[in-house]
DOMI-426703 format. One record per residue (C-alpha): x, y, z. Coordinates in steps of 0.1 Angstrom, whole numbers, always signed. Example, Ala and Ser with C-alpha at 12.3 -4.5 7.8 and 13.67 -1.06 7.14 Angstrom:
BEGIN
ATOM:+123:-45:+78
ATOM:+137:-11:+71
//
This chain:
BEGIN
ATOM:+235:+56:+91
ATOM:+218:+40:+120
ATOM:+213:+2:+121
ATOM:+193:-8:+91
ATOM:+176:-38:+106
ATOM:+163:-41:+141
ATOM:+159:-74:+159
ATOM:+123:-79:+169
ATOM:+113:-114:+178
ATOM:+124:-150:+180
ATOM:+104:-179:+167
ATOM:+74:-158:+160
ATOM:+41:-177:+154
ATOM:+9:-160:+145
ATOM:-10:-151:+177
ATOM:-45:-136:+174
ATOM:-54:-110:+199
ATOM:-91:-104:+205
ATOM:-101:-71:+190
ATOM:-120:-49:+215
ATOM:-114:-13:+204
ATOM:-135:+5:+178
ATOM:-120:+18:+145
ATOM:-129:+53:+133
ATOM:-120:+70:+101
ATOM:-126:+108:+97
ATOM:-131:+125:+63
ATOM:-132:+162:+54
ATOM:-159:+169:+28
ATOM:-166:+206:+34
ATOM:-151:+227:+6
ATOM:-142:+264:+7
ATOM:-131:+267:+43
ATOM:-103:+293:+48
ATOM:-80:+270:+68
ATOM:-76:+234:+79
ATOM:-100:+222:+106
ATOM:-91:+205:+139
ATOM:-109:+174:+151
ATOM:-115:+168:+188
ATOM:-129:+138:+207
ATOM:-141:+145:+242
ATOM:-122:+177:+242
ATOM:-88:+162:+232
ATOM:-73:+172:+199
ATOM:-69:+143:+174
ATOM:-55:+160:+143
ATOM:-60:+188:+118
ATOM:-67:+183:+81
ATOM:-81:+199:+49
ATOM:-108:+194:+23
ATOM:-106:+160:+6
ATOM:-83:+144:+32
ATOM:-90:+116:+56
ATOM:-74:+103:+88
ATOM:-76:+68:+103
ATOM:-85:+43:+111
ATOM:-81:+56:+146
ATOM:-83:+31:+175
ATOM:-106:+43:+202
ATOM:-118:+25:+234
ATOM:-155:+17:+235
ATOM:-176:+45:+251
ATOM:-195:+77:+245
ATOM:-177:+104:+225
ATOM:-184:+140:+217
ATOM:-168:+146:+183
ATOM:-162:+182:+174
ATOM:-148:+201:+144
ATOM:-131:+235:+151
ATOM:-120:+262:+126
ATOM:-93:+285:+139
ATOM:-101:+273:+174
ATOM:-138:+279:+171
ATOM:-163:+250:+172
ATOM:-183:+247:+140
ATOM:-197:+212:+140
ATOM:-203:+185:+166
ATOM:-220:+152:+171
ATOM:-223:+125:+198
ATOM:-214:+89:+191
ATOM:-214:+57:+211
ATOM:-187:+33:+201
ATOM:-190:-3:+209
ATOM:-163:-29:+209
ATOM:-152:-39:+173
ATOM:-173:-12:+157
ATOM:-160:+4:+125
ATOM:-173:+39:+119
ATOM:-168:+66:+92
ATOM:-172:+102:+104
ATOM:-175:+129:+78
ATOM:-178:+167:+78
ATOM:-199:+174:+48
ATOM:-226:+196:+31
ATOM:-262:+187:+32
ATOM:-286:+192:+2
ATOM:-290:+229:+11
ATOM:-252:+235:+15
ATOM:-252:+236:+53
ATOM:-222:+219:+69
ATOM:-230:+188:+89
ATOM:-211:+162:+109
ATOM:-223:+126:+103
ATOM:-213:+92:+115
ATOM:-219:+60:+94
ATOM:-215:+25:+107
ATOM:-197:+1:+83
ATOM:-213:-33:+83
ATOM:-186:-60:+88
ATOM:-207:-91:+79
ATOM:-186:-118:+62
ATOM:-184:-116:+24
ATOM:-195:-143:+1
ATOM:-160:-146:-14
ATOM:-149:-137:-39
ATOM:-167:-104:-34
ATOM:-162:-67:-25
ATOM:-185:-43:-6
ATOM:-194:-8:-15
ATOM:-207:+17:+11
ATOM:-222:+45:-9
ATOM:-229:+78:+9
ATOM:-245:+109:-4
ATOM:-228:+137:+16
ATOM:-228:+165:-9
ATOM:-248:+197:-18
ATOM:-268:+179:-46
ATOM:-302:+165:-52
ATOM:-310:+128:-49
ATOM:-291:+107:-74
ATOM:-290:+72:-89
ATOM:-256:+55:-86
ATOM:-249:+33:-116
ATOM:-221:+7:-119
ATOM:-213:-4:-154
ATOM:-190:-28:-172
ATOM:-186:-23:-209
ATOM:-219:-11:-223
ATOM:-240:-28:-195
ATOM:-252:-14:-162
ATOM:-246:-42:-137
ATOM:-259:-26:-105
ATOM:-279:+5:-95
ATOM:-284:+23:-62
ATOM:-316:+43:-69
ATOM:-328:+76:-54
ATOM:-299:+81:-29
ATOM:-308:+114:-11
ATOM:-285:+137:+7
ATOM:-274:+122:+40
ATOM:-284:+87:+30
ATOM:-263:+56:+27
ATOM:-266:+23:+8
ATOM:-245:-9:+8
ATOM:-240:-33:-21
ATOM:-218:-64:-25
ATOM:-203:-67:-59
ATOM:-179:-90:-77
ATOM:-143:-79:-77
ATOM:-133:-60:-109
ATOM:-133:-27:-126
ATOM:-165:-7:-129
ATOM:-175:+25:-146
ATOM:-193:+46:-120
ATOM:-216:+76:-127
ATOM:-242:+96:-108
ATOM:-275:+105:-125
ATOM:-302:+128:-112
ATOM:-326:+104:-96
ATOM:-351:+88:-121
ATOM:-334:+105:-151
ATOM:-306:+98:-176
ATOM:-290:+132:-168
ATOM:-254:+125:-156
ATOM:-241:+149:-130
ATOM:-208:+131:-123
ATOM:-186:+106:-141
ATOM:-183:+81:-156
ATOM:-152:+72:-134
ATOM:-134:+39:-137
ATOM:-129:+23:-102
ATOM:-112:-10:-93
ATOM:-125:-31:-64
ATOM:-105:-59:-48
ATOM:-116:-92:-35
ATOM:-122:-91:+3
ATOM:-121:-53:+5
ATOM:-149:-28:+13
ATOM:-149:+8:-1
ATOM:-166:+37:+15
ATOM:-176:+60:-14
ATOM:-186:+95:-4
ATOM:-200:+122:-28
ATOM:-188:+155:-14
ATOM:-187:+192:-23
ATOM:-212:+212:-44
ATOM:-225:+196:-76
ATOM:-228:+230:-91
ATOM:-190:+238:-89
ATOM:-156:+221:-93
ATOM:-155:+211:-56
ATOM:-178:+181:-63
ATOM:-158:+148:-61
ATOM:-158:+113:-47
ATOM:-138:+105:-16
ATOM:-130:+69:-10
ATOM:-121:+49:+21
ATOM:-105:+15:+19
ATOM:-118:-10:+45
ATOM:-103:-45:+46
ATOM:-130:-71:+54
ATOM:-110:-103:+49
ATOM:-76:-116:+56
ATOM:-48:-126:+32
ATOM:-27:-157:+35
ATOM:+4:-166:+14
ATOM:+18:-201:+17
ATOM:+54:-212:+9
ATOM:+66:-248:+5
ATOM:+101:-248:+21
ATOM:+107:-285:+28
ATOM:+131:-301:+2
ATOM:+134:-338:-8
ATOM:+97:-349:-3
ATOM:+88:-377:-28
ATOM:+57:-359:-41
ATOM:+38:-326:-40
ATOM:+19:-319:-8
ATOM:-17:-309:-3
ATOM:-26:-279:+19
ATOM:-60:-279:+36
ATOM:-79:-253:+57
ATOM:-106:-267:+81
ATOM:-104:-300:+62
ATOM:-110:-284:+28
ATOM:-83:-289:+2
ATOM:-69:-256:-11
ATOM:-41:-267:-35
ATOM:-11:-289:-41
ATOM:+24:-276:-45
ATOM:+61:-286:-44
ATOM:+93:-273:-29
ATOM:+98:-235:-32
ATOM:+64:-231:-48
ATOM:+43:-201:-35
ATOM:+5:-199:-34
ATOM:-15:-168:-26
ATOM:-23:-144:-13
ATOM:-54:-164:-6
ATOM:-84:-142:+6
ATOM:-102:-157:+36
ATOM:-130:-144:+58
ATOM:-121:-138:+95
ATOM:-122:-168:+117
ATOM:-102:-197:+131
ATOM:-85:-220:+106
ATOM:-70:-255:+112
ATOM:-43:-256:+86
ATOM:-27:-290:+78
ATOM:-3:-304:+51
ATOM:-9:-339:+36
ATOM:+18:-360:+20
ATOM:+4:-389:+0
ATOM:-30:-382:+17
ATOM:-16:-385:+52
ATOM:-15:-354:+75
ATOM:+21:-346:+84
ATOM:+20:-310:+97
ATOM:-7:-289:+114
ATOM:-11:-254:+127
ATOM:-41:-233:+139
ATOM:-44:-197:+129
ATOM:-70:-172:+141
ATOM:-75:-146:+113
ATOM:-89:-111:+118
ATOM:-100:-88:+90
ATOM:-70:-70:+76
ATOM:-45:-96:+87
ATOM:-17:-105:+63
ATOM:-1:-138:+71
ATOM:+27:-159:+56
ATOM:+25:-196:+63
ATOM:+57:-217:+57
ATOM:+63:-254:+57
ATOM:+100:-256:+66
ATOM:+128:-274:+83
ATOM:+138:-267:+119
ATOM:+175:-265:+130
ATOM:+176:-303:+133
ATOM:+160:-311:+100
ATOM:+125:-317:+114
ATOM:+94:-306:+96
ATOM:+76:-275:+109
ATOM:+45:-255:+98
ATOM:+48:-218:+110
ATOM:+25:-188:+105
ATOM:+39:-153:+106
ATOM:+20:-120:+109
ATOM:+32:-94:+84
ATOM:+33:-57:+92
ATOM:+13:-40:+65
ATOM:+15:-5:+79
ATOM:+29:+21:+55
ATOM:+65:+31:+64
ATOM:+76:+67:+63
ATOM:+78:+85:+30
ATOM:+108:+73:+10
ATOM:+111:+40:+28
ATOM:+104:+3:+23
ATOM:+100:-25:+48
ATOM:+123:-56:+49
ATOM:+116:-88:+68
ATOM:+142:-116:+70
ATOM:+131:-151:+83
ATOM:+155:-180:+90
ATOM:+135:-211:+82
ATOM:+163:-234:+69
ATOM:+183:-263:+84
ATOM:+214:-242:+87
ATOM:+235:-228:+115
ATOM:+229:-193:+129
ATOM:+237:-166:+103
ATOM:+247:-130:+101
ATOM:+226:-109:+77
ATOM:+248:-83:+60
ATOM:+236:-53:+40
ATOM:+261:-35:+18
ATOM:+259:-3:-4
ATOM:+285:-3:-32
ATOM:+310:-23:-11
ATOM:+303:-4:+22
ATOM:+288:-23:+50
ATOM:+257:-5:+62
ATOM:+244:-30:+87
ATOM:+249:-65:+101
ATOM:+223:-84:+120
ATOM:+243:-110:+140
ATOM:+234:-145:+150
ATOM:+199:-151:+135
ATOM:+188:-186:+144
ATOM:+163:-209:+129
ATOM:+127:-198:+135
ATOM:+138:-162:+141
ATOM:+129:-131:+121
ATOM:+139:-94:+119
ATOM:+119:-66:+103
ATOM:+124:-29:+99
ATOM:+118:+0:+76
ATOM:+147:+7:+52
ATOM:+158:+37:+31
ATOM:+159:+35:-7
ATOM:+191:+27:-25
ATOM:+212:+1:-43
ATOM:+219:-26:-18
ATOM:+234:-61:-17
ATOM:+222:-87:+9
ATOM:+244:-116:+20
ATOM:+241:-144:+46
ATOM:+272:-155:+64
ATOM:+278:-183:+89
ATOM:+274:-165:+122
ATOM:+307:-149:+134
ATOM:+326:-159:+102
ATOM:+333:-146:+67
ATOM:+320:-179:+52
ATOM:+293:-167:+28
ATOM:+262:-190:+28
ATOM:+241:-170:+4
ATOM:+245:-140:-19
ATOM:+253:-113:-25
ATOM:+220:-105:-43
ATOM:+211:-71:-55
ATOM:+183:-54:-37
ATOM:+167:-21:-48
ATOM:+138:-14:-25
ATOM:+109:+8:-37
ATOM:+90:+31:-15
ATOM:+59:+17:+2
ATOM:+67:-20:-7
ATOM:+72:-49:+18
ATOM:+100:-74:+10
ATOM:+102:-108:+28
ATOM:+134:-128:+25
ATOM:+127:-164:+35
ATOM:+156:-187:+39
ATOM:+145:-224:+34
ATOM:+159:-258:+26
ATOM:+191:-274:+39
ATOM:+225:-259:+37
ATOM:+242:-293:+41
ATOM:+219:-309:+15
ATOM:+225:-282:-12
ATOM:+188:-273:-13
ATOM:+193:-240:+5
ATOM:+176:-210:-11
ATOM:+161:-177:-3
ATOM:+126:-168:-16
ATOM:+117:-131:-19
ATOM:+80:-122:-15
ATOM:+69:-86:-23
ATOM:+37:-68:-13
ATOM:+27:-32:-23
ATOM:+17:-15:+9
ATOM:-1:+12:-10
ATOM:-31:-6:-26
ATOM:-51:+13:-52
ATOM:-80:+34:-40
ATOM:-109:+38:-64
ATOM:-108:+70:-85
ATOM:-75:+81:-68
ATOM:-41:+85:-84
ATOM:-12:+66:-68
ATOM:+25:+72:-74
ATOM:+54:+48:-76
ATOM:+91:+52:-79
ATOM:+110:+28:-102
ATOM:+139:+25:-126
ATOM:+174:+36:-117
ATOM:+190:+67:-103
ATOM:+225:+79:-93
ATOM:+220:+101:-63
ATOM:+190:+125:-62
ATOM:+156:+111:-50
ATOM:+122:+118:-65
ATOM:+88:+116:-49
ATOM:+53:+131:-50
ATOM:+39:+147:-19
ATOM:+13:+136:-11
ATOM:+20:+102:-27
ATOM:-17:+96:-34
ATOM:-41:+123:-46
ATOM:-73:+127:-66
ATOM:-79:+144:-100
ATOM:-78:+181:-96
ATOM:-59:+179:-63
ATOM:-25:+196:-63
ATOM:+7:+177:-55
ATOM:+44:+185:-54
ATOM:+71:+168:-74
ATOM:+100:+168:-50
ATOM:+137:+161:-56
ATOM:+161:+157:-27
ATOM:+198:+152:-23
ATOM:+207:+168:-56
ATOM:+236:+191:-64
ATOM:+231:+225:-47
ATOM:+221:+256:-66
ATOM:+222:+237:-98
ATOM:+203:+237:-131
ATOM:+177:+209:-134
ATOM:+156:+196:-162
ATOM:+122:+180:-153
ATOM:+112:+155:-180
ATOM:+77:+142:-186
ATOM:+72:+111:-207
ATOM:+47:+84:-216
ATOM:+70:+53:-219
ATOM:+97:+36:-198
ATOM:+105:+10:-224
ATOM:+115:+30:-255
ATOM:+125:+65:-266
ATOM:+122:+64:-303
ATOM:+146:+36:-315
ATOM:+164:+35:-281
ATOM:+155:+9:-255
ATOM:+149:+21:-220
ATOM:+164:+23:-194
ATOM:+194:+37:-212
ATOM:+227:+37:-193
ATOM:+246:+70:-194
ATOM:+279:+54:-185
ATOM:+292:+56:-221
ATOM:+286:+94:-219
ATOM:+305:+98:-187
ATOM:+279:+93:-160
ATOM:+284:+58:-144
ATOM:+253:+43:-126
ATOM:+231:+71:-142
ATOM:+202:+62:-165
ATOM:+176:+77:-188
ATOM:+144:+60:-176
ATOM:+117:+77:-196
ATOM:+112:+92:-231
ATOM:+108:+129:-234
ATOM:+74:+143:-243
ATOM:+79:+176:-226
ATOM:+105:+192:-203
ATOM:+109:+223:-182
ATOM:+140:+239:-165
ATOM:+143:+245:-128
ATOM:+169:+253:-101
ATOM:+177:+234:-70
ATOM:+180:+254:-37
ATOM:+210:+257:-13
ATOM:+201:+223:+2
ATOM:+200:+205:-31
ATOM:+162:+203:-31
ATOM:+135:+211:-57
ATOM:+97:+213:-54
ATOM:+73:+220:-83
ATOM:+35:+219:-81
ATOM:+14:+200:-105
ATOM:-22:+186:-107
ATOM:-40:+162:-130
ATOM:-70:+179:-144
ATOM:-105:+165:-135
ATOM:-112:+162:-172
ATOM:-88:+132:-172
ATOM:-108:+114:-146
ATOM:-107:+77:-155
ATOM:-86:+84:-186
ATOM:-51:+92:-172
ATOM:-25:+81:-199
ATOM:+8:+65:-189
ATOM:+27:+93:-171
ATOM:+63:+94:-159
ATOM:+86:+121:-145
ATOM:+124:+121:-143
ATOM:+147:+149:-132
ATOM:+183:+155:-143
ATOM:+205:+179:-123
ATOM:+238:+194:-135
ATOM:+268:+198:-112
ATOM:+274:+161:-105
ATOM:+309:+147:-98
ATOM:+312:+128:-131
ATOM:+325:+135:-166
ATOM:+291:+144:-179
ATOM:+283:+166:-149
ATOM:+248:+151:-146
ATOM:+230:+133:-119
ATOM:+196:+116:-126
ATOM:+167:+105:-104
ATOM:+146:+74:-108
ATOM:+113:+78:-125
ATOM:+81:+87:-108
ATOM:+50:+70:-122
ATOM:+14:+83:-119
ATOM:-10:+54:-120
//
């Protein structure tokens, strides 16, 4: 295995770069085409994709663009767009009211939200008559976008929460789509596009997630203070907290913030941070190498790592000598990051597995911390923050987690959890909509072996048995039963130890998907039971 952690920066403080480029997201809303289409900008190929998919946000320099959609190499749609610095634009290939394919561009307004708040950009881009868009909570309609005609767009700011969304024929009580439950987050905008043909099953909602605010998490890493400290932003008190307390993520509008920390009403630390929309920042009050107090801000990478990977960041923010960070897998040393000094950080994507993380005094076998068990999950960010003083017995490591696959309204997300003993399990794609096919994929299993795919609705109990259930007493150490069994099917792995089975969640379950879990057991393992098990795959 190649080095697990890659050294990136030393003493990284948050530095804001002025955004100059435009952001463009492209969506495919034309059903029934015989092949994926290719998208070009000024004659250059950007990507190819199929109905219901989206790509972006792409970063494009300001200027004039001819955007073109080609099918099997032949142009079928085009439009001209002028992109200005800092624009955010959604481009969609769609059907108009008569069913004719069109290519349209919608500007996404980026005005500051009145937090806490979310923004909906509702676009009628389907073969359908004008509709009324109704948002409900419980038995009440809390917002309505009336008489939205094909090609039209409307914007509404709403409180964060879960809404029941339905589309009625304009001016009537006749529902043509929904209701669908959607969740909207504080500080986030959602482009909601009606696409397809309302007269057939191709009709659906496509959703685009658009961060409009920044998120800030604050950690108190200075031990021994006589009282809790107060944290302020631009002179406004945010909260009080004590050593190793964590607050956040706080949702803040873009802008420049003067952050300071008060002890007994007296400012003792200060830092200025410039936040842009979509930023994710961790602010830590901590000790430097000499025991002095510092306030540092770190920008977090929130991009999604490759399929089947997580992201790990280690930050040395303690009064302690340089350390070596060691990562072990069942006693085997996978990687060592040598000589990490106070104020430095490392970050990298990591594979999934059962790991142990330890800190050693640099160049020695003297363990300063750990080992601690670490089982990363796909699409999750883990921050290991070393704080306190090693000499003063206040040393500790805080672990902050962040799901890098936030929920998209009306879509199904997947997550891998529980415990496995070899084979991996995943859904491809990892996010999909109702009625959209996906593959359940198993990798690294015994080759040409019988497999059992189990579907369940609980990961806490199987009848009277508590889950997860260790299979060690049955002769399969480190293997577990993670879900109960509602249904199962047999399958066969291929010569590479892989398995792929197609599924879909019917559109009839839109907004009403019950708890759903898959687990796969494969015969031919090198244990007394002859069985290897995956983790569970959750649909949510």
